[in-house]
N, C-alpha and C positions, 0 to 999 in steps of 0.2 A: 474476481471473474468466477463465471459460473462453469465447472468442470461439465462433460456431456453428461446428460440425464442417466446414461447406463451404469454409469456409477452412485446414483442415489442422489447426486446434487449436491454441491458445493458453494457456499457464498463468505467470503471475508467478510467479518465486521457483522457479522448475524449473528443475534443471540439465543442461543439454543435454550428452548423450556427444561427444566430440570424435574424432577418429579416433587412435587407439594405433599401429597399424600397416597397412601395405599389401602385400598381396601379389599377385604377379603372374602366377605358377604358369609351370611349364615343358611345353613338348611333350612328351606320352609314349605309348607304343604299350602296351594293355592287352586281354584275353583273347585272340584271334586274330588279334589285328590291328587293333586298333580307335585308329585316333589322336585324342587327346585333350588336354584339360590338365589336369595336375596341378595344383590351386589351392592347395589345402592339403594338408598327408599328414604325416608321422610326424616331418618335422622343427618340426612347427608345435602338437602335441597338447599342450604346455604351456598356450600361449596361449588355444586356440581349447577347451580343455574344456570342455564333455562331447563337441566335436563333432570327430572321428576326422579326414574327412579329404572332398575335396570333390573330385570328379573335373566338369570342365565341357565338352559338348562342341557345337560350333556348324559346322556342313559342308551343301555342299551338292553334293558329289561322294560318291556311295553306297562308292565304292571306300575312302572313309574309315574305313566304320564296318559294310559288311554282314558283314564275316566275324564280326563280333559274340562275345559273350563265351558260349562253351558251357557245358556243365555245370561246376559248381564248388561247393567248400562255403563255406559261413559258420559261425561261432560264436562267439558273445558279443558279437554288436553288433546295430543296427539299419540296416538298409538304405533308403534313402527316393531313390526315382527319379522326377524329374519333368521333363515335357515341356514345355514351351513351344508347340515344333512337332515333327511327326515322328511315327512309328511303331515302336513296340518291343513283340514278342512275348517270352511268359515263361510260364515252365512249373519248378516247385518237385516236390521229395520229397515234399511234404504233398498231390501230386495237382491242385496248381492249376495253372488255366492263363488266360491272358488278355491282352489286348494293353491297352498304353498310347496313346493319342493325344492330340493337340491339348489342351494345356491339363489334361489327367490324372496321376496320382501314383498312385507303387503304394511302401503303406510297409510293409517286411516286418520281420520279429521274428525275426532268426536262433536267439538262445536257444541249446540246449542244440545247435544242429545242424540245416543246413537243406542241402541241395544244389539249384541253380536254375540255369537259363540266362537269358539276356538276349539277344535278338536284334534287331537294327534292323534294320527293312525301307526302302528304297529309297522317298525322301519329296522334295518341292522341296527342302524345308530341313529339317536333323535338328536341334534347338538346345534343349537341356537341361542336366539335373546330374544327378549323384548325390550323395547326401551321404551318409557312414558316421557316427551318433551311438553311442556308446559307450554298455553297458549296466555298471549298476552291478553292484560284485562279488557283492553278495549275490544278484542274479536272473541271471547270466548263462548258468546250467542251467534258466531255467525255458521252458516248451516252446515251441515256434516257434509264428507265426503271421502270418499274409499279410493284408492292407487293400488292397482296388480302391480309389483313390479318383477316380471318373470326375470328368470336369470337373463335368458338371452337379449333383453330390454336394458341390461346393467351393464354400461362400459367398460372394457378392462384395457389398462396398461402395463405394458412390461417394460422392464427393465434387466439388468445384471445381477442376476438372483432375486429378482424382487418380481409382484405383481400387487395392481390394485384395484378393485372393480368400485367403479366411483357409483354409490347406490344413492347417492344425495349431495347436496349442496355441486362443488368441484373441487377438481386436483390439477392442480399445473396446467390448466386452461379448459380442462375438459371435461363439460357439464355432466352431472351425474343423471341419473334415470328422473330424479325427483329434484324440484326445488322448492323448498319450504314457503308455501303461501303466509304464513303467519311469521315463525321463526328460521332465517336462513341457516340451519343446520347442515354441517358437511356429514355425510357418514362413509367410512371407507371399511372396504372389507379386502382387508392387507396378508400375503403370504410372502416371508422372507424365507431363502433358501437358507441351509447352514453356511455362516461365514457372511451373510449376505448383509449390507445394511439400507438404508432411504430417509432421506430427509422430506418431510412432509411441513411447507408453507402454513404458517397458521394467522388468521388475523389478528394482528395485536389488540387484547382486548377481548377477545374470546375467552370462551372457557372451553376447555380441552382436556379429554382424557382419553387411554385405550383400555379397551377389556383382552385382556390374554384370554384365547380359546385353548390352543394349544402351544407348544413349547414354551423357552425362557427368552426372554427379550432384556436385552441392555438396552438404557437410555444413555445416549450422547456419552458412551464409551465406560460407563459405572459398569459397578458390579448387575449379573442379571437377576432381574425377579423371576420367581416361579410363574406358571399358568395359573388361571380360574382366578386372576386378580385384576381388578381397577386400578389403575395408574391417572391420577390426576396431575398435571402437569401444571408449574407456577408459569411466570410472564415471558414475553418472549414473542420472537417470529417466526421459529420455526420446530419443529420435536427430530430430533434423531433417532432413529431404533436401529438396533443392529441384533441378528440373531445368533448368539457366540458358538452355539453347536450344542452337541453333536446332532440334535433336531431342528428342524426348520420350526418355524414360527407362523400362526395363523390368529389373527388377531383383529377385532374392528375395533375403529377409530373414530370418534365423533368430536367437534367444534361446535360453538354456536355462541351468539352474543347472549351475554345472561339480561333477563328480564329487571330482576331489582325490584319486584312487586310483593304484595305480601300474600302467602299462601294460605288458604282454610281448606284442608284434605279431610274428605272422609270419603274412606273405600274408594270406589272406583270414579268419585267424582271429585275434580280440585278448582277450587272457584278462589276468590281473594276475600270472600269475609266468609265468617257465621252464617250470616243471613241469607246469602245465595246458596249457601251448602243444604239450610235448611228449607229455603224454597224447593231445591231440586229435589228432597228426598219427600216433602209434600207432593209434589207433580208426580213423582213415581207412584205415590199411594193412590192419587186420584185419577191417575192415566192421562194425565195432560204432560205427561213429561218429553215425547217427541213432539217437535213441531213440525207441523207440514208448512211446507214452504210454498 
């Protein structure tokens, strides 16, 4: 039987997912000179499918990020940029302009091709991440789209010592601000107070992982993991997280069905074959990369 949701939920006979892999990431410099941590990348794609890349940033020094990510192309993926705190200005070849601020998210479908820029601005603390979500082979050349998920559009659920903001997908019957058109991915912005625990149902067969932005977290009662790590979970029906203290936890939680398709990856473009990659770069040179619909 299910206990009241305030306790974080508990179901008898449920199989809890354990931690299959821990990834600490590597310092990297990207864009025009932005210091970040590449948490997951090309070497992790099989394990994390359909998630391709996760870059995390956490800095109180604007010199680490103000040079930003000037105009650059994408094709074949979706990029999800989430800010716990900070400010990023954005523009793209569809004519969209926007600002991502504290608690906000930008979900961009590159599809057949988009050119965009993301320019972080000085803030007391820049804390957030960018996730690359793969697109199925059949959909990679669909029209690009831009979704601005401002903080007050993101539904929030609260229980005993926990809060969950449902950015994408759904959580316990509450639909997120975004439902993926191509991969039905769940993204949760999750906070736990010291001593609190939370059970997160996950569809069997989905790949799921958490990235710890702040604090230490324990999984199904085990030894706690330190922050700034990605935890890839094994098979099961749910993940049980707890904040053993003395600090709370802020983490991003992702799940989605794997695509199990070949990956040909060239910088900002991710296709299925070498030929598709070469065509994309040839079109960039020729000025035919952006498809007019």
